[in-house]
N, C-alpha and C positions, 0 to 999 in steps of 0.2 A: 770101300775104300775111300768113296767120294763123302760118305757121312764122315770119317774119320777127319779129313781133310778139312771139314766145314768146322767141326768141333776144333780143329786146330787153330783155324782161322779166327773163331771165335774167341777162343781162349787168347791169342796173341790181342785182339782188339780191346778185350776188356784189361788186358795188362797194360796196354797204350795210355787206355781211357784212366785207369789209375794213377798211372806215373803222371799223367798231364793233372788230373784233378788235385793230386796231392802237392805238386808243384805250385800250382796256382794258388791254393790256399795260404802256401809258404810265402808266396811272394805279396799277396794281401796281407798277412800278418807281420813280416819282416822286412818286405821291401825286396825287390828283383836282385839287387847287387849284393846284399846282406843275405841270400839264401844260398847255400851250398849244393853241389851235386849229392855228397855224403847225406846230406839232410833231408834232401828228397828222398833219395834212395829208403834210407830210414822210415819216413812218412809213409812211403809208398809199400813196404816191407819187401824189397827187391835189392839187387846187389847194385852199384854203381855200373859194373859193365852190363848190366841187363838194360838199364837206362841208355846207353850208347847202342844197345841192339835196336833200339827204338827211334832214339832222337840224336843228332849227330854232335847237339849242343845244348846248352841251357835255354838259348835265344829259341833253338827250335822248339822247344817245350812250350816257352810263352806264345809261340804262333803256331800251336798245333792243330787250330781248326784251319789255318791257311789252304793247306794243299786240296783237303776236303770242298772247300768254297772255290778254289780254283779248278778243280775238276768238275764241279757241278755246273759253272760257267761255260767250261769247253763243250759240255754234255747239250747245255741249254742251245749254245751258239749251233751246235751241230746239226740239231734236230729242231730247229725252229721252223715254223709252218710257213707254208709256201705264201709269199708276199708279205712277210713279217721281215721288216730290216733291221740290221745288226741293233741298232740305237734303240729299237721298241725291246728286243730280248734283252738287252744289257737294263734297261728301264724295270723291266718287269723282275728280273734276277735282283736289283738291287731292294727293290720293294719286297720281294719274297724274303729277303735276309731278318726282316722285321717281322715275318709272322713267327719265326720261332720265339718260344719263351723264355726271356734271358732273367736269370737270377741275379742276385747282389753281387755274386762275385763276378759274373761278368762285366758289370759297372765298376768293380775295383779294378779288375785288369784293364779297363779303358782307361781309368785315371793313373793308373801306374806308368803305362805307356807314354799317355798324354803328359805327365810331369817330367818326362825324363827325354831330353833331343835326342839321345843315343839310339833309345829305343822308338822313338817316332822316325828317325831315318831308317831304321831297320824296316817299319811299317810299310813306309813310303816307298821303299825299294820293292817289298814285297807286291804292292798295289800296281808298282810301275811293270812288274812282270806279267800283269794282266793283258797289257797291250800285244802280246806276243800271240793272244788268242784273239782278241778284238780288232785289231787291223786286218789281218785276210779276211775276215766277215765283212767288214767295211770296203775291202777291195772288191770283195765278191759282187756286192751292192754296188758298185762303181763301174764293174766290168775292167778293174783295172789291175794291173800288175801287182804282186803282193810287195814288190820293192818301191813301189810309186809311194814318194813322200805324203800325199794327201791323204790317204788312210791312216798313216804313222801319226799325220800330226793331230787327226779326230780323235784317234784312240787314245792319242798321249793327254789330250783335253778331257777327254771323257774320265780317265783313270785318276786324272788331278781332280775333278770333281767328285770321284769317288772317296779319294783321299779326304777331302775337305770335312765330306758328310761322316767318315767315318770318325774324325777327330772331333767334329761337334755331336756329342753323345746326347746333348738333351735338347728339349722342345720349347717352346715357348714358356716363359716365365719359371724357366729351371727344372720342368718336368720331363720324364722321360720322353723319348720321341714316339709318336704314333705312327702309323704307316702314311696316315695324313700329312703329317710333318712333313716326312721324308718327300713323299709326292710334291707337296709344293715346294721343297727346294731342288728337287732334281728336273721336274717338268720344265721349268724355265731354260735350263740349260742344254735338256733334249730338243727343246723346240728351235733351240739357237745353233746347236749343232746340226741340226736336220736342214734349217733354211741354209746353211752353208755346204750342205751335201747336195741339196737340190739345185744348189746355182753351178756346183761342180757338174751336174748330169747334165745342165742345159746345154744347149748347142751355142756356141758363143758366135757372136756376129761378125760378119766378113768386116775386114779391115778397109779402111777406104785408102785408095790410093790417089 
C-alpha cells in the first residue's frame, strides 16, 4: 500500500513538473499573456482539466516554485540551531537559493516577470507572504508577542530586501549573480537590521524626572 502511494505521489509530481516546464517554455517563446491554458495543456500532453487539478490559475504555474521555497524557509526557521537568530537563518536561506543550478529558462522567466508590472506585483505579494513566517521567528528572538509591531516591521524590511534581490538578477557588469554577489548585497542589510534588533533588546535607560 505504501509503495502504491509512493508511486502515485511521484507520478503526480512528474505531471506537475511537466506542466510547469511546458508552460515556462511557452511563456519564454510567446510571452506570458499570449500563452493560453489550452496551449499549455497541448504542450504538456494533458487536458486543461488536469492543469486545474494542479494549478488554480496560469499565474500559479508561472510561480510554481514559490510554494516549495516557502515551505523550505518555514522548515529552516523551525529547525534553526540553538543560538542562531532568525536573521542569520534567512540570510543562509537566501544564499542557498543561489546554489541551485539555474538554466537559460530560469533567466527568461525572471526577465518575463521583470518586464511586466502586473507580474512584478504578483511576485511582490508572494514574497510579502513570507513575513508570516519570519515575524514569529523574530518575535521569539525578542521574547515578544507575535502581534508586536516590531518583529513585523523587521520582517517586512527583510522581505522587501529579498524582493529587490530577486528583481536584480544580474551581478556586476551584467554577469549572472554569484553567491558572493548576493552576500555582498544582503550582508549590509542584515547588519543594519540586526543593529536595530539589538537596540530593541537592550534595556531602556530610566527617564529622568
